[in-house]
N, CA, C, O and CB atoms as a CASP TS submission, in Angstrom:
PFRMAT TS
TARGET T0000
AUTHOR 0000-0000-0000
METHOD Language model
MODEL 1
PARENT N/A
ATOM      1  N   MET     1    -180.387-203.387 105.538  1.00  0.00           N
ATOM      2  CA  MET     1    -179.308-204.062 104.847  1.00  0.00           C
ATOM      3  C   MET     1    -179.398-205.553 105.167  1.00  0.00           C
ATOM      4  O   MET     1    -179.433-205.941 106.335  1.00  0.00           O
ATOM      5  CB  MET     1    -177.920-203.474 105.253  1.00  0.00           C
ATOM      6  N   SER     2    -179.434-206.385 104.129  1.00  0.00           N
ATOM      7  CA  SER     2    -179.478-207.826 104.368  1.00  0.00           C
ATOM      8  C   SER     2    -178.070-208.347 104.625  1.00  0.00           C
ATOM      9  O   SER     2    -177.080-207.778 104.165  1.00  0.00           O
ATOM     10  CB  SER     2    -180.120-208.566 103.168  1.00  0.00           C
ATOM     11  N   ARG     3    -178.012-209.428 105.362  1.00  0.00           N
ATOM     12  CA  ARG     3    -176.711-210.012 105.704  1.00  0.00           C
ATOM     13  C   ARG     3    -176.498-211.297 104.923  1.00  0.00           C
ATOM     14  O   ARG     3    -177.412-212.109 104.774  1.00  0.00           O
ATOM     15  CB  ARG     3    -176.609-210.284 107.222  1.00  0.00           C
ATOM     16  N   LYS     4    -175.291-211.468 104.433  1.00  0.00           N
ATOM     17  CA  LYS     4    -174.868-212.707 103.801  1.00  0.00           C
ATOM     18  C   LYS     4    -173.545-213.082 104.435  1.00  0.00           C
ATOM     19  O   LYS     4    -172.757-212.211 104.801  1.00  0.00           O
ATOM     20  CB  LYS     4    -174.746-212.565 102.236  1.00  0.00           C
ATOM     21  N   SER     5    -173.306-214.350 104.562  1.00  0.00           N
ATOM     22  CA  SER     5    -172.077-214.817 105.203  1.00  0.00           C
ATOM     23  C   SER     5    -170.999-215.090 104.169  1.00  0.00           C
ATOM     24  O   SER     5    -171.278-215.520 103.050  1.00  0.00           O
ATOM     25  CB  SER     5    -172.345-216.077 106.028  1.00  0.00           C
ATOM     26  N   ALA     6    -169.772-214.831 104.567  1.00  0.00           N
ATOM     27  CA  ALA     6    -168.609-215.175 103.759  1.00  0.00           C
ATOM     28  C   ALA     6    -167.716-216.068 104.606  1.00  0.00           C
ATOM     29  O   ALA     6    -167.479-215.794 105.782  1.00  0.00           O
ATOM     30  CB  ALA     6    -167.840-213.894 103.269  1.00  0.00           C
ATOM     31  N   MET     7    -167.234-217.118 104.007  1.00  0.00           N
ATOM     32  CA  MET     7    -166.343-218.034 104.712  1.00  0.00           C
ATOM     33  C   MET     7    -164.900-217.591 104.465  1.00  0.00           C
ATOM     34  O   MET     7    -164.520-217.272 103.338  1.00  0.00           O
ATOM     35  CB  MET     7    -166.566-219.515 104.244  1.00  0.00           C
ATOM     36  N   ILE     8    -164.117-217.577 105.519  1.00  0.00           N
ATOM     37  CA  ILE     8    -162.701-217.244 105.413  1.00  0.00           C
ATOM     38  C   ILE     8    -161.924-218.538 105.609  1.00  0.00           C
ATOM     39  O   ILE     8    -162.040-219.197 106.642  1.00  0.00           O
ATOM     40  CB  ILE     8    -162.274-216.146 106.466  1.00  0.00           C
ATOM     41  N   GLU     9    -161.134-218.891 104.607  1.00  0.00           N
ATOM     42  CA  GLU     9    -160.390-220.143 104.672  1.00  0.00           C
ATOM     43  C   GLU     9    -159.420-220.139 105.837  1.00  0.00           C
ATOM     44  O   GLU     9    -158.841-219.112 106.189  1.00  0.00           O
ATOM     45  CB  GLU     9    -159.641-220.387 103.370  1.00  0.00           C
ATOM     46  N   GLU    10    -159.258-221.303 106.421  1.00  0.00           N
ATOM     47  CA  GLU    10    -158.382-221.474 107.586  1.00  0.00           C
ATOM     48  C   GLU    10    -156.963-220.986 107.304  1.00  0.00           C
ATOM     49  O   GLU    10    -156.295-220.457 108.192  1.00  0.00           O
ATOM     50  CB  GLU    10    -158.348-222.943 108.009  1.00  0.00           C
ATOM     51  N   SER    11    -156.507-221.166 106.060  1.00  0.00           N
ATOM     52  CA  SER    11    -155.130-220.804 105.719  1.00  0.00           C
ATOM     53  C   SER    11    -154.853-219.303 105.834  1.00  0.00           C
ATOM     54  O   SER    11    -153.698-218.905 105.989  1.00  0.00           O
ATOM     55  CB  SER    11    -154.820-221.264 104.317  1.00  0.00           C
ATOM     56  N   ILE    12    -155.891-218.461 105.759  1.00  0.00           N
ATOM     57  CA  ILE    12    -155.661-217.020 105.892  1.00  0.00           C
ATOM     58  C   ILE    12    -156.352-216.421 107.115  1.00  0.00           C
ATOM     59  O   ILE    12    -156.203-215.228 107.382  1.00  0.00           O
ATOM     60  CB  ILE    12    -156.139-216.309 104.646  1.00  0.00           C
ATOM     61  N   LYS    13    -157.093-217.219 107.848  1.00  0.00           N
ATOM     62  CA  LYS    13    -157.860-216.710 108.992  1.00  0.00           C
ATOM     63  C   LYS    13    -156.956-216.052 110.036  1.00  0.00           C
ATOM     64  O   LYS    13    -157.303-214.998 110.570  1.00  0.00           O
ATOM     65  CB  LYS    13    -158.656-217.845 109.638  1.00  0.00           C
ATOM     66  N   ASP    14    -155.806-216.657 110.335  1.00  0.00           N
ATOM     67  CA  ASP    14    -154.900-216.078 111.333  1.00  0.00           C
ATOM     68  C   ASP    14    -154.402-214.704 110.890  1.00  0.00           C
ATOM     69  O   ASP    14    -154.397-213.754 111.673  1.00  0.00           O
ATOM     70  CB  ASP    14    -153.705-217.016 111.583  1.00  0.00           C
ATOM     71  N   GLU    15    -153.985-214.607 109.629  1.00  0.00           N
ATOM     72  CA  GLU    15    -153.515-213.317 109.109  1.00  0.00           C
ATOM     73  C   GLU    15    -154.644-212.289 109.108  1.00  0.00           C
ATOM     74  O   GLU    15    -154.436-211.121 109.437  1.00  0.00           O
ATOM     75  CB  GLU    15    -152.948-213.482 107.683  1.00  0.00           C
ATOM     76  N   PHE    16    -155.832-212.739 108.737  1.00  0.00           N
ATOM     77  CA  PHE    16    -157.003-211.859 108.728  1.00  0.00           C
ATOM     78  C   PHE    16    -157.268-211.308 110.125  1.00  0.00           C
ATOM     79  O   PHE    16    -157.527-210.116 110.294  1.00  0.00           O
ATOM     80  CB  PHE    16    -158.244-212.612 108.208  1.00  0.00           C
ATOM     81  N   ASN    17    -157.200-212.178 111.116  1.00  0.00           N
ATOM     82  CA  ASN    17    -157.433-211.744 112.496  1.00  0.00           C
ATOM     83  C   ASN    17    -156.361-210.772 112.979  1.00  0.00           C
ATOM     84  O   ASN    17    -156.656-209.855 113.745  1.00  0.00           O
ATOM     85  CB  ASN    17    -157.486-212.952 113.423  1.00  0.00           C
ATOM     86  N   ILE    18    -155.124-210.966 112.539  1.00  0.00           N
ATOM     87  CA  ILE    18    -154.049-210.035 112.897  1.00  0.00           C
ATOM     88  C   ILE    18    -154.351-208.652 112.319  1.00  0.00           C
ATOM     89  O   ILE    18    -154.200-207.640 113.003  1.00  0.00           O
ATOM     90  CB  ILE    18    -152.673-210.554 112.382  1.00  0.00           C
ATOM     91  N   VAL    19    -154.777-208.619 111.056  1.00  0.00           N
ATOM     92  CA  VAL    19    -155.137-207.339 110.432  1.00  0.00           C
ATOM     93  C   VAL    19    -156.278-206.687 111.202  1.00  0.00           C
ATOM     94  O   VAL    19    -156.240-205.492 111.493  1.00  0.00           O
ATOM     95  CB  VAL    19    -155.536-207.541 108.946  1.00  0.00           C
ATOM     96  N   LYS    20    -157.286-207.477 111.526  1.00  0.00           N
ATOM     97  CA  LYS    20    -158.443-206.954 112.265  1.00  0.00           C
ATOM     98  C   LYS    20    -158.012-206.369 113.607  1.00  0.00           C
ATOM     99  O   LYS    20    -158.467-205.292 113.993  1.00  0.00           O
ATOM    100  CB  LYS    20    -159.491-208.065 112.485  1.00  0.00           C
ATOM    101  N   GLU    21    -157.142-207.070 114.312  1.00  0.00           N
ATOM    102  CA  GLU    21    -156.660-206.590 115.613  1.00  0.00           C
ATOM    103  C   GLU    21    -155.808-205.331 115.464  1.00  0.00           C
ATOM    104  O   GLU    21    -155.962-204.382 116.233  1.00  0.00           O
ATOM    105  CB  GLU    21    -155.851-207.686 116.318  1.00  0.00           C
ATOM    106  N   GLN    22    -154.912-205.320 114.479  1.00  0.00           N
ATOM    107  CA  GLN    22    -154.046-204.158 114.280  1.00  0.00           C
ATOM    108  C   GLN    22    -154.841-202.913 113.913  1.00  0.00           C
ATOM    109  O   GLN    22    -154.483-201.800 114.299  1.00  0.00           O
ATOM    110  CB  GLN    22    -153.019-204.448 113.198  1.00  0.00           C
ATOM    111  N   LEU    23    -155.920-203.107 113.167  1.00  0.00           N
ATOM    112  CA  LEU    23    -156.767-201.977 112.783  1.00  0.00           C
ATOM    113  C   LEU    23    -157.775-201.621 113.873  1.00  0.00           C
ATOM    114  O   LEU    23    -158.491-200.624 113.777  1.00  0.00           O
ATOM    115  CB  LEU    23    -157.500-202.292 111.489  1.00  0.00           C
ATOM    116  N   LYS    24    -157.815-202.455 114.909  1.00  0.00           N
ATOM    117  CA  LYS    24    -158.738-202.266 116.035  1.00  0.00           C
ATOM    118  C   LYS    24    -160.192-202.240 115.573  1.00  0.00           C
ATOM    119  O   LYS    24    -160.989-201.411 116.014  1.00  0.00           O
ATOM    120  CB  LYS    24    -158.408-200.968 116.778  1.00  0.00           C
ATOM    121  N   LEU    25    -160.517-203.171 114.672  1.00  0.00           N
ATOM    122  CA  LEU    25    -161.885-203.286 114.175  1.00  0.00           C
ATOM    123  C   LEU    25    -162.635-204.331 114.986  1.00  0.00           C
ATOM    124  O   LEU    25    -162.035-205.248 115.548  1.00  0.00           O
ATOM    125  CB  LEU    25    -161.900-203.651 112.672  1.00  0.00           C
ATOM    126  N   LYS    26    -163.949-204.182 115.041  1.00  0.00           N
ATOM    127  CA  LYS    26    -164.773-205.011 115.920  1.00  0.00           C
ATOM    128  C   LYS    26    -165.064-206.400 115.372  1.00  0.00           C
ATOM    129  O   LYS    26    -165.162-207.364 116.132  1.00  0.00           O
ATOM    130  CB  LYS    26    -166.060-204.319 116.189  1.00  0.00           C
ATOM    131  N   ASN    27    -165.201-206.506 114.053  1.00  0.00           N
ATOM    132  CA  ASN    27    -165.640-207.790 113.506  1.00  0.00           C
ATOM    133  C   ASN    27    -165.135-207.978 112.076  1.00  0.00           C
ATOM    134  O   ASN    27    -164.520-207.087 111.490  1.00  0.00           O
ATOM    135  CB  ASN    27    -167.172-207.890 113.542  1.00  0.00           C
ATOM    136  N   ASP    28    -165.416-209.166 111.533  1.00  0.00           N
ATOM    137  CA  ASP    28    -164.963-209.501 110.185  1.00  0.00           C
ATOM    138  C   ASP    28    -165.581-208.583 109.137  1.00  0.00           C
ATOM    139  O   ASP    28    -164.909-208.187 108.185  1.00  0.00           O
ATOM    140  CB  ASP    28    -165.299-210.951 109.865  1.00  0.00           C
ATOM    141  N   THR    29    -166.849-208.244 109.303  1.00  0.00           N
ATOM    142  CA  THR    29    -167.534-207.387 108.335  1.00  0.00           C
ATOM    143  C   THR    29    -166.869-206.022 108.238  1.00  0.00           C
ATOM    144  O   THR    29    -166.663-205.506 107.140  1.00  0.00           O
ATOM    145  CB  THR    29    -169.006-207.225 108.713  1.00  0.00           C
ATOM    146  N   ASP    30    -166.535-205.437 109.377  1.00  0.00           N
ATOM    147  CA  ASP    30    -165.854-204.140 109.368  1.00  0.00           C
ATOM    148  C   ASP    30    -164.492-204.244 108.691  1.00  0.00           C
ATOM    149  O   ASP    30    -164.079-203.338 107.967  1.00  0.00           O
ATOM    150  CB  ASP    30    -165.692-203.609 110.800  1.00  0.00           C
ATOM    151  N   THR    31    -163.808-205.341 108.929  1.00  0.00           N
ATOM    152  CA  THR    31    -162.485-205.544 108.335  1.00  0.00           C
ATOM    153  C   THR    31    -162.596-205.675 106.823  1.00  0.00           C
ATOM    154  O   THR    31    -161.824-205.058 106.088  1.00  0.00           O
ATOM    155  CB  THR    31    -161.808-206.792 108.928  1.00  0.00           C
ATOM    156  N   ILE    32    -163.538-206.464 106.360  1.00  0.00           N
ATOM    157  CA  ILE    32    -163.739-206.631 104.921  1.00  0.00           C
ATOM    158  C   ILE    32    -164.165-205.311 104.292  1.00  0.00           C
ATOM    159  O   ILE    32    -163.698-204.967 103.206  1.00  0.00           O
ATOM    160  CB  ILE    32    -164.791-207.724 104.639  1.00  0.00           C
ATOM    161  N   SER    33    -165.037-204.572 104.953  1.00  0.00           N
ATOM    162  CA  SER    33    -165.468-203.259 104.439  1.00  0.00           C
ATOM    163  C   SER    33    -164.281-202.317 104.290  1.00  0.00           C
ATOM    164  O   SER    33    -164.156-201.615 103.287  1.00  0.00           O
ATOM    165  CB  SER    33    -166.522-202.629 105.371  1.00  0.00           C
ATOM    166  N   PHE    34    -163.410-202.308 105.297  1.00  0.00           N
ATOM    167  CA  PHE    34    -162.215-201.464 105.239  1.00  0.00           C
ATOM    168  C   PHE    34    -161.326-201.873 104.070  1.00  0.00           C
ATOM    169  O   PHE    34    -160.873-201.018 103.310  1.00  0.00           O
ATOM    170  CB  PHE    34    -161.429-201.548 106.560  1.00  0.00           C
ATOM    171  N   LEU    35    -161.072-203.171 103.918  1.00  0.00           N
ATOM    172  CA  LEU    35    -160.195-203.647 102.850  1.00  0.00           C
ATOM    173  C   LEU    35    -160.788-203.359 101.472  1.00  0.00           C
ATOM    174  O   LEU    35    -160.054-203.019 100.544  1.00  0.00           O
ATOM    175  CB  LEU    35    -159.938-205.146 103.007  1.00  0.00           C
ATOM    176  N   LEU    36    -162.104-203.492 101.327  1.00  0.00           N
ATOM    177  CA  LEU    36    -162.750-203.166 100.053  1.00  0.00           C
ATOM    178  C   LEU    36    -162.632-201.674  99.745  1.00  0.00           C
ATOM    179  O   LEU    36    -162.377-201.292  98.603  1.00  0.00           O
ATOM    180  CB  LEU    36    -164.230-203.583 100.081  1.00  0.00           C
ATOM    181  N   SER    37    -162.814-200.847 100.748  1.00  0.00           N
ATOM    182  CA  SER    37    -162.676-199.406 100.566  1.00  0.00           C
ATOM    183  C   SER    37    -161.246-199.051 100.167  1.00  0.00           C
ATOM    184  O   SER    37    -161.028-198.227  99.279  1.00  0.00           O
ATOM    185  CB  SER    37    -163.073-198.659 101.851  1.00  0.00           C
ATOM    186  N   LEU    38    -160.285-199.671 100.820  1.00  0.00           N
ATOM    187  CA  LEU    38    -158.878-199.447 100.495  1.00  0.00           C
ATOM    188  C   LEU    38    -158.603-199.818  99.042  1.00  0.00           C
ATOM    189  O   LEU    38    -157.923-199.082  98.327  1.00  0.00           O
ATOM    190  CB  LEU    38    -157.967-200.257 101.436  1.00  0.00           C
ATOM    191  N   TYR    39    -159.131-200.958  98.611  1.00  0.00           N
ATOM    192  CA  TYR    39    -158.960-201.407  97.226  1.00  0.00           C
ATOM    193  C   TYR    39    -159.593-200.410  96.249  1.00  0.00           C
ATOM    194  O   TYR    39    -158.976-200.035  95.252  1.00  0.00           O
ATOM    195  CB  TYR    39    -159.581-202.810  97.035  1.00  0.00           C
ATOM    196  N   LYS    40    -160.817-199.987  96.537  1.00  0.00           N
ATOM    197  CA  LYS    40    -161.531-199.069  95.639  1.00  0.00           C
ATOM    198  C   LYS    40    -160.837-197.719  95.515  1.00  0.00           C
ATOM    199  O   LYS    40    -160.855-197.111  94.444  1.00  0.00           O
ATOM    200  CB  LYS    40    -162.953-198.863  96.129  1.00  0.00           C
ATOM    201  N   GLU    41    -160.230-197.248  96.587  1.00  0.00           N
ATOM    202  CA  GLU    41    -159.623-195.921  96.606  1.00  0.00           C
ATOM    203  C   GLU    41    -158.161-195.905  96.168  1.00  0.00           C
ATOM    204  O   GLU    41    -157.589-194.836  95.956  1.00  0.00           O
ATOM    205  CB  GLU    41    -159.731-195.346  97.978  1.00  0.00           C
ATOM    206  N   SER    42    -157.553-197.082  96.030  1.00  0.00           N
ATOM    207  CA  SER    42    -156.139-197.154  95.647  1.00  0.00           C
ATOM    208  C   SER    42    -155.980-196.886  94.158  1.00  0.00           C
ATOM    209  O   SER    42    -156.697-197.446  93.329  1.00  0.00           O
ATOM    210  CB  SER    42    -155.543-198.532  96.007  1.00  0.00           C
ATOM    211  N   LYS    43    -155.043-196.032  93.841  1.00  0.00           N
ATOM    212  CA  LYS    43    -154.775-195.726  92.439  1.00  0.00           C
ATOM    213  C   LYS    43    -153.727-196.682  91.861  1.00  0.00           C
ATOM    214  O   LYS    43    -153.668-196.885  90.649  1.00  0.00           O
ATOM    215  CB  LYS    43    -154.305-194.269  92.290  1.00  0.00           C
ATOM    216  N   GLU    44    -152.914-197.258  92.724  1.00  0.00           N
ATOM    217  CA  GLU    44    -151.884-198.202  92.298  1.00  0.00           C
ATOM    218  C   GLU    44    -151.948-199.438  93.178  1.00  0.00           C
ATOM    219  O   GLU    44    -152.276-199.367  94.362  1.00  0.00           O
ATOM    220  CB  GLU    44    -150.474-197.558  92.356  1.00  0.00           C
ATOM    221  N   ILE    45    -151.625-200.574  92.570  1.00  0.00           N
ATOM    222  CA  ILE    45    -151.587-201.830  93.313  1.00  0.00           C
ATOM    223  C   ILE    45    -150.129-202.284  93.354  1.00  0.00           C
ATOM    224  O   ILE    45    -149.487-202.367  92.307  1.00  0.00           O
ATOM    225  CB  ILE    45    -152.520-202.928  92.656  1.00  0.00           C
ATOM    226  N   PRO    46    -149.590-202.582  94.549  1.00  0.00           N
ATOM    227  CA  PRO    46    -148.194-203.020  94.659  1.00  0.00           C
ATOM    228  C   PRO    46    -147.912-204.269  93.816  1.00  0.00           C
ATOM    229  O   PRO    46    -148.777-205.129  93.652  1.00  0.00           O
ATOM    230  CB  PRO    46    -147.850-203.297  96.121  1.00  0.00           C
ATOM    231  N   LYS    47    -146.705-204.352  93.294  1.00  0.00           N
ATOM    232  CA  LYS    47    -146.306-205.464  92.426  1.00  0.00           C
ATOM    233  C   LYS    47    -146.547-206.815  93.091  1.00  0.00           C
ATOM    234  O   LYS    47    -147.051-207.732  92.442  1.00  0.00           O
ATOM    235  CB  LYS    47    -144.835-205.332  92.043  1.00  0.00           C
ATOM    236  N   ALA    48    -146.202-206.959  94.356  1.00  0.00           N
ATOM    237  CA  ALA    48    -146.390-208.240  95.052  1.00  0.00           C
ATOM    238  C   ALA    48    -147.868-208.621  95.097  1.00  0.00           C
ATOM    239  O   ALA    48    -148.209-209.801  95.028  1.00  0.00           O
ATOM    240  CB  ALA    48    -145.818-208.168  96.484  1.00  0.00           C
ATOM    241  N   THR    49    -148.737-207.631  95.212  1.00  0.00           N
ATOM    242  CA  THR    49    -150.172-207.895  95.247  1.00  0.00           C
ATOM    243  C   THR    49    -150.668-208.341  93.877  1.00  0.00           C
ATOM    244  O   THR    49    -151.504-209.240  93.783  1.00  0.00           O
ATOM    245  CB  THR    49    -150.938-206.648  95.711  1.00  0.00           C
ATOM    246  N   VAL    50    -150.164-207.725  92.825  1.00  0.00           N
ATOM    247  CA  VAL    50    -150.529-208.131  91.466  1.00  0.00           C
ATOM    248  C   VAL    50    -150.057-209.560  91.211  1.00  0.00           C
ATOM    249  O   VAL    50    -150.784-210.358  90.619  1.00  0.00           O
ATOM    250  CB  VAL    50    -149.920-207.162  90.416  1.00  0.00           C
ATOM    251  N   GLU    51    -148.850-209.883  91.654  1.00  0.00           N
ATOM    252  CA  GLU    51    -148.329-211.242  91.486  1.00  0.00           C
ATOM    253  C   GLU    51    -149.199-212.250  92.224  1.00  0.00           C
ATOM    254  O   GLU    51    -149.465-213.333  91.703  1.00  0.00           O
ATOM    255  CB  GLU    51    -146.880-211.330  91.986  1.00  0.00           C
ATOM    256  N   LEU    52    -149.644-211.909  93.428  1.00  0.00           N
ATOM    257  CA  LEU    52    -150.531-212.794  94.179  1.00  0.00           C
ATOM    258  C   LEU    52    -151.853-212.963  93.445  1.00  0.00           C
ATOM    259  O   LEU    52    -152.386-214.071  93.385  1.00  0.00           O
ATOM    260  CB  LEU    52    -150.773-212.248  95.597  1.00  0.00           C
ATOM    261  N   LEU    53    -152.389-211.890  92.890  1.00  0.00           N
ATOM    262  CA  LEU    53    -153.640-211.965  92.139  1.00  0.00           C
ATOM    263  C   LEU    53    -153.511-212.931  90.971  1.00  0.00           C
ATOM    264  O   LEU    53    -154.391-213.763  90.751  1.00  0.00           O
ATOM    265  CB  LEU    53    -154.049-210.577  91.632  1.00  0.00           C
ATOM    266  N   ILE    54    -152.428-212.827  90.231  1.00  0.00           N
ATOM    267  CA  ILE    54    -152.196-213.728  89.098  1.00  0.00           C
ATOM    268  C   ILE    54    -152.111-215.173  89.580  1.00  0.00           C
ATOM    269  O   ILE    54    -152.683-216.072  88.964  1.00  0.00           O
ATOM    270  CB  ILE    54    -150.902-213.338  88.345  1.00  0.00           C
ATOM    271  N   GLU    55    -151.406-215.390  90.668  1.00  0.00           N
ATOM    272  CA  GLU    55    -151.275-216.742  91.233  1.00  0.00           C
ATOM    273  C   GLU    55    -152.642-217.290  91.648  1.00  0.00           C
ATOM    274  O   GLU    55    -152.944-218.455  91.385  1.00  0.00           O
ATOM    275  CB  GLU    55    -150.315-216.731  92.447  1.00  0.00           C
ATOM    276  N   LEU    56    -153.459-216.476  92.284  1.00  0.00           N
ATOM    277  CA  LEU    56    -154.768-216.917  92.756  1.00  0.00           C
ATOM    278  C   LEU    56    -155.739-217.169  91.602  1.00  0.00           C
ATOM    279  O   LEU    56    -156.651-217.986  91.728  1.00  0.00           O
ATOM    280  CB  LEU    56    -155.354-215.884  93.705  1.00  0.00           C
ATOM    281  N   GLN    57    -155.550-216.480  90.490  1.00  0.00           N
ATOM    282  CA  GLN    57    -156.428-216.656  89.334  1.00  0.00           C
ATOM    283  C   GLN    57    -156.148-217.954  88.592  1.00  0.00           C
ATOM    284  O   GLN    57    -157.007-218.447  87.861  1.00  0.00           O
ATOM    285  CB  GLN    57    -156.280-215.487  88.386  1.00  0.00           C
ATOM    286  N   ASN    58    -154.966-218.507  88.771  1.00  0.00           N
ATOM    287  CA  ASN    58    -154.595-219.746  88.059  1.00  0.00           C
ATOM    288  C   ASN    58    -155.059-220.973  88.776  1.00  0.00           C
ATOM    289  O   ASN    58    -154.826-222.087  88.308  1.00  0.00           O
ATOM    290  CB  ASN    58    -153.106-219.824  87.868  1.00  0.00           C
TER
END
């Protein structure tokens, strides 16, 4: 498996690290993998998350 780096903006890095710690994951890659899996397996997306998506797309 080849590795590519992803930059996490400073504005969300603290929250990202809190999620990583709460999930007791070892590194950023594991955390991102978990979040991607959660997204792929979710049948519904919470309204607040959809609103954030719309905001981020603009």
